[in-house]
N, C-alpha and C positions, 0 to 999 in steps of 0.2 A: 387364814391360810390362803396363800395366793398361788394359783396354779394356772398353767396354760397348756394347750395341746394344739398341734398343727395337723391339718388334714391332708397335707401333701408333703412329699419329701423333697421336692425341687426347691432349693434355696431356703429350706425350712428354718435352719438355724439363724440365718441373717434376718429373715422376716419375723421369726419369733422374738428375737432380741429387740427388733424395732417395735413390735407390737407390745411387748412388756413395757418398754419405755413409754409408748403412747398411752397405755392403760394404767400406768403407775398411779397409785393413790396412797394417801397416808391413812390407812385404817389399821386398827389393832385387831388381830385375829385371836379368837379364843376357842376352846373346845378341842376335840380330837382332830387329827389331820383330815383334811378333805381330799378325796381322790377324784380325779377327773379323767374320764375316757371320752374322746371327741372324734367324730368322723364326719366328713362332708363329701358330697358328690353332686354332680350336675343333676338337676331336676328336669326330667325330659317328658313328664306327663302333660297332656293337653289340658287346657282349662285353667281356672284360677288356682293359685297356690293355696295349700291348706293352712289353717291357723296354727299357731304354736300350741302344742299339747303337752300335758304333764301326766306322768304315771308314777305313783310312789310304790315302793316295795320294801322289803326288809333291809333297812340300812341304806337305802338308795333312792334317788329321784332320777327318772329318765325324762329328758326334754327332747321333743322332736319339733322341727319347724323348717321354714324355708327363708332364705335370704336372697333378695334381688340385688344385683350389682350393676353399675353403669358401664362395665367393660366386659369383654368376652373372656371365657374361662382360660384361654391360653396365656393370659397375662394377669391372673388373679390367684390369690391364696385366701382360703377361708380358715380362720383359726378360732379356737375357743379358749376362754380364760374364766376361772372361777375364784371367787373370794368368799370367805365366811367370817362373820363377826357375830358370835353367839348363835342365836337362832335365825339370823338373817343371812341369806345366800344371794349372791349375785353372779349370774352367768352372762358373760359378754361374748357375743358371736360377732366376729369382725371380718371385714374384707380389707385386704392389703394388696394394692396393685403391685405387680412384679415386673414392671417395665412400662413402656408406653401403652396408653389406653387405646384399645381397638374398640371404637364406639359400638355399642349394642348392649341390650339388656340380657343378662344371664341370671338364672335362678339356680340356687343350690339348696339341696335338702341336707339338713344336719341332724345329728343325734348326739346328745351329751348325756353322760351318766355321771351324776354326782354321788359318790359313794363314801363309805365309812361314817355314816350318820347314825346317831343314836335315835331311838324312838322318840317321837314328839312332833310338835307343830313347828314348821319353818316358814318364814316369809321368803318367797322366791321371787326374784326380779330378774327378768331376761332383757338384756339390752342388745339391740342390733347397732353395730358401729361400722360405718363406711368411711374409710380414710377420705378426708376432705369434706365430709358432710357431718351434720349434727347427729348425735346418737339419738335413738328413740326407744321407748319402752315397748317391747313386744308382749310382755306378760308381767303381771304384778299380782300375786295371790298367795294365800296361805296354803300349805301342803302338809298333810298328815303322813308321817313316816312311821311304819310299823316296826 
């Protein structure tokens, strides 16, 4: 199951379509439908950004983390996308510039809830994807869903 969610409404449809194209892959999905709820906002706390964390519950996995971008928020979109293949889950958190880049580092806090999961062990991989940069693995671990 291939899903995406956008954290901002400004130009969301155009950016989401571009991101779906950018993240498209040839994977076969199995199992029940995967639901994704995704939100993101600017991270304004002082100090270092917290690491990616995972919490499993009944039929769901909640992922929280931060994503640093090379442009300021006024010209950025943060989007989430999820895929499932059997017991393997992949969450991609991406940055898509929405115009000319105003130089400066911005940090966004995000929360993704992957739902409609049966009880069991899932391999969860979280990728951070910045347009124009190589993707990197922010988390790769087994998660037990009750």
